[in-house]
N, C-alpha and C positions, 0 to 999 in steps of 0.2 A: 442341050448342047454339051458335047464332051470335048476334052482337050487332051492332047497326047503328052503334054509335058508340063512340069511345074512352071517353067518360064512362060508358057502361054497363059496359064491361069493367073500368074502374077501380072501379066500385061493387062488382062481383063480387069483385075482388081484395081490396078493403077488408073485405068481408063474410067472406072466408076468413081474413084477418088477425085480425078481431075475434071469430071463432067461439070461444066459451069451451071447446069440446070439441076444438079443433084445436091446431096448433102455432104459431099466430101470435105469441103472447106470448113464446115462446122463440126463434122464428126471426127476428122483426122487432123490434128493440129501440129504434128510432126510426121513427115513422110520420109521413110528410109529407102529411097530409090536405089542407090548404088549398092548398099549392103544387102538389100533384099534381092537384087538381081544376082549378086554373087552367090548368095545362099541358094537361090533357085537353080542356078547353073550347076552348083555342087550337088544338089539333090538329083537333078537329071542325070548327072554322071554316075552317081551311086546306083540309081535305078537301072541304068543301062548295063552296069556291071553286076547287077543282082545283089547289091549290098545295102538294102534298105535299113535305115536306123529304127524303123518302127512306124506306128500308125500316124505320127505327126511329121514324118519325113516328107517335106514338100507341102505341108499344109500352110495356107496363107493365114497368118495370125496377126492380130493387133493387140496392143497392150495398153492398159489404162495409164493416164498421165500421172501416176504416183509411184511407178516402179523405177528404181534407179537404173540408168543406162550410163556407162562410163563416159565421162567428159561432158555430160549434159546436166543442166540444172533441172531438178525434179520439181515441176511447177505445182502439181496437185490442183490443176485447174485455176490457178491464181496468177493474174498478171503481175501482182505485187511480188509474189514469190519468184516469178521469172526475172524480175528486176533485181531483187535483193538476195536471192538464194545463191548457193555455191554449187559448182559442178560436182557430180558424183565421182568418187574415185574408182568405182568398179561397178559392174553389172550386179543387180540383185540376184541372189541364188536362183530364183525362179526363172529369170531371164537366161542365166547360164544353162539351166536345165532345158529350156525350150530350144536354145541354139544347139546344144549337144544332141537333141532329139531330131534335128534336121528341120525344125520349124522355120518358115520364112517370115520374119517379123517385118511387116510392111509399114506400120505406122503406130504412133502413140495417139490415143483417142481422148477426146474431150470428156469432161466430167463436171459434176457439181463441185464448186470450190471447196477444197479440203475434204471432199467426199461426205459432206454433211447435209445431204438433202435427198429425199425420195422423189423430188419433182424432176430433176435433171436439167434445170435451166442453168445458163451461165452468161452473165452480162459482159464478160470480158472477151470470150472467144466465140460467142454466139450460141444459141440453143439449138442443138440438132433436132430436126423435126420428125415426129413420129411417122414411120413408114405406112401406117394404116390410114392416117389422116394428118396431113402436113400442118394443120392448124393446131395440133395438139402436142403436148410435151411427150418425150420418150420415156420418162421415168428415170430415176437416178439411184445412186450417183453415177453408175457406169453407163451414162447416157450415150456418148459417142460410140462406145463399143457395141452396144445393142443395135444402133442404127447402122453401123458398119457391117454387122453380120446380116441384118435384114436386107440391106441394099446391095449385097454382093461384093463389098470391099474386102471381105475376109471370110474364112469359114469358121473361125473360132476367135473369140476375144477373151482376154484374161482381165478380170476385174477384181474388185474387193467387195466385201459384204460385211458391214458393221451393224446394219439394222435391216438389210434387205437389198443392198445395192447391186447384186447380180439378179436377184429374183424379181424385184419390182420392174426394172426395164424389160426383162424377159417377158413378164406377164403383160405389160402394156404394149409390147411390140410383137407379140405372137411367137416367142422363142422359148427355148429351154434354158433355164438358169440354175446353177448349182451352188449351194453353200456347204462346204465340207465341215466335218468336225474340226474345230479351230486349230488344234494342235498338230494336225497332219501336214499343213503347208506352212513353210517358213515365212515370216513377215519381215525378215532381215532385208534391208534395202527397200522397204516399202514405206512411203511417207505415212506416218501414223495419224490416226484419229482417236482411237480408243484401245488402249492396251488390253482391256478385258474382252473386247468383242471383235476386233478386227480379224477377218478371215479372208482368204483368197480363193476365188473360184472362177469357172468358165461360163460363157454364154455361147450357145451355138444353135443350129437348126435341129439337132437330134440328141437323144440321150447318149448314143454311142460316142459321138464326137466329144461331148462333155466328159464322159467317163475316161476317154483316152487322154484328154488334156489334163484332167484332174490327176490322173496317175503320174503323168510326166512332171507336173509342177510339185507334186508331193514326193518325188524321188522314188516312185514305186514302179514295178513292172506292169505295163498296161495289160489288162485281162478283159476280154470281151464280156460285156454285161449280158449274160444269157437271160432272156425274159423269165421271170418267175411264173409259176402256175398261179393264176388268180384264184383258183378254187381253194377255199378254206383259209385264205390269208386272213389274218386278224387285223381288221381295219377299223379304227375308231373315227367317227365323225365328231369333230370338236364342236360342242354346242356352247351357247352363251355368247360372250362378247365377240368372238371371231365371226359369228353369223349375224350380228346386229348391223343395222343401217347399211345393208347392201343396196347398191343401186339396182334398178330393174334388170339391166343387162346381166350383171353378175349373178343376181339371185336366180334368174331363169337358167342361165348356162351352167352354173354350179350344180343346181338341182338335177339337171339333165345328165351332167357328167357322172354323177354317182351311179348311174346304170352300169358303168364299167365294173363295179364291184358286186354285181348281182349274185355271183357265185362265191363271193367271199363271206367270211363271218363278220358282218357289219355290226357295230354297236354304237350307240349314242354315248358320248363321253362328256360329262360336265366336269371340267378340271378346275377345281377351286384354287389350285396353285397359280393359275393365271391372274386371279384377283389379287393374290399376294404379291405377284410381280408388279401389278399396277400400283400397289401401295408403295413399293420401293421407288418406282419411277415418279410417283407423285411428290416424293421428297427431293427430286432433282435428277434421279437416275445416275448411272455411272458414266455414260458417254459424254455428257456435257462438261462435267468437271475434269474428266480426262482430256477432253479436247481443249479445255482452258489451260491445262498444264502445257500442252504442246504448242498452242497458238496464242496464248494470252499475251505474252510480251510482244509478239508480232502484231497483234491487233492493237495494242497500245501505241506501237510505233507507226503502223501503217494502216490503221483501221479505216481511214477515209478512202482507201483504195480497194477495200474488200466488199464483196457483195453484202448489202445491208441485212439481208435475211440470214446469211451465215454469221455475220458479225454478231447479230442479236443472240443467236443460239450459243455462240462461244461465250459471250459476256454473261449470259444467264448461268453458265456453268461455273464462272468465276466467283459467284457469291455462295457456293456450297462450301461449308467449312469442313475441315479435316475430320472432325469427330462424326459428323453426319455421313461423310463419304465412307469412313471406316465401318460404320454401322450398316450402311447399305451394302457394302461389299461382303460383309459377314452374312447378312441375311440372304443375299443372292447366292452365296456358296451353299448355304443350307437348302435353299429352294432348288438349286441345280441337282443336289443329291436326291431330294425328294421327288423331283420330276423323273429322274432316271428310274427310280423304283416304281413310280406310277405308270410308266410306259413299258415296264418289263413284260407284261402279258400281251402286248400288241406288236405287230410287225411294223405298223406305221399309223399315224393319224393323218386325216385329210381335212382341209379347209380351203377357202378361197385365198389365193395369194394376196390379192388386194380387194377391198370391199367396193371399190369404184373403178370405172374405166379411166383412161387417160384424160386429165383435165385439159382444157384449151390453154394455149399460150397466153391468150388475151386475159382470161380470168385470173391467172396466177400473177399478173402484174400488180394486183392489189395485195399488199403485205398480209392483211388479215385473211384473205382467201387463201393465199399461199400457205400460211401457217396451218389453216384447217385442212386443206387438201394434203399437205405434207404429212400431217399427223395421221390422216386416214390411210394414206398409201403405206406408211411404215407400221401401222397398228398390228397387222397379223404377222408380217415377216419378222418383225423384231423379237417375237416370242422365241424363235429358234436361236437367236443370238443370246438373249437373256438366259435361256436354260441350257446353253452350250450343246445344242442338238445339231443334227445334219438335216438339210432340207433341199428340196428340188421343186421348181415351178415348171409345169407343163402347159402348153397352150391347149385350151379346150376347143374342140372343133365347133364350128357354127358360124352363122352369119353375123355381121356387125363388128364392132370394135373388139380387139383381142381381150380375152379373159384368161387368167391363169388358175390352175388347180395346183395346190401345194401339198406335197407329201412330206411328212416330217418323221424322223426316226431317232432313236437314241444315239448318243455320242459313240463313235466308233463303228457304227453300223452302216457306214457309207456305201460299201460294196453291195450289201443287201438292198439298200434303198435304190441304187442304180438298177438292180434286177427287177424290183417292183415297178419302177418308173418305165423301164423298157417294156414290161408286160402291158402297162396302160397304153403306152405309145403304140404298141403292136395291135392292141385291140381296136383302138381308134382308127388305125390305118386300114383295118379290114382284112 
């Protein structure tokens, strides 16, 4: 079905959000009806006059509940933060850029509390249900945004990615999710989790839509991602830990997906730096202690109102002493440089986005199961954050629950990664 105007597309999106039998109430926890309608009408007027602002002019967009919007309290998925937080003085820069590009921001989307989970559950605002199987979690932490895209409430959502929070829900919901090189997109006005790892990226149905949204929020000129030639691409298959303990669905689909690279120069890559990263994380890692700096006092004051799974993760970070943290940060910086050198002879490396398909909502009610599944979902994606790389998750074609293929490239090679991803997408589309 096609629509002649932005206003018509907005009305369809709002109908999806309002559907009492749908996921709108759980996916979209603030709906901007009036401002979205004004933006849609303004976009329609520009298009009638031939004055398009670019590829996002008139796009229906949702934003994660950790971006500042002037006059609103930024909740970060927390009912306690909604009660005790203060309204933002101004829009975050990325929100300003979206508005300036003509995007129609229709809603703020649900998320894991404080963005600190790959599961995507939320005990305060409800857990958005996976579009492929409503008994399953959507993945997190950009949970509501992924469901909103999959269910037609928007065409693009903007999320954050500290350990995989755009790529995990994209993989589990059958979408495209992108993590940029961290420094490209401003995190000013974004509720923080980890100053070392936080990055901002889009989720959508296509590589092109993600590339357009990424350019806008980065303050760059959108350029169409022309598919690269797959022939003679230097693609490394990451062996070892990223391929261990794959469930049957992921193992079969990932193995079949590698056929897309039959004309490329494929190589098996055992990257020992991954083991070195695991040693750093075994000492506590950087995310948890940085999260404890941000949330520690709030947890002490209001911990009884915080998701116990999230509270436990923050509290663990609070026991990491400063000397240990400094040692880990220094070792991570060394490993980031070493990984950049290690990947210099490759266009990209490939691995499963997540080693498992989406867990059921029921099984993740058990805290021990929640912790195990959360660790598995984050295991592969978090490597790109640790090593300060750029990465994209693509939905692998096939029957059954969604599975993601992740392409990872060196920091700063974001545009080239989009071109490679576009080629894979084109190949699968036939």
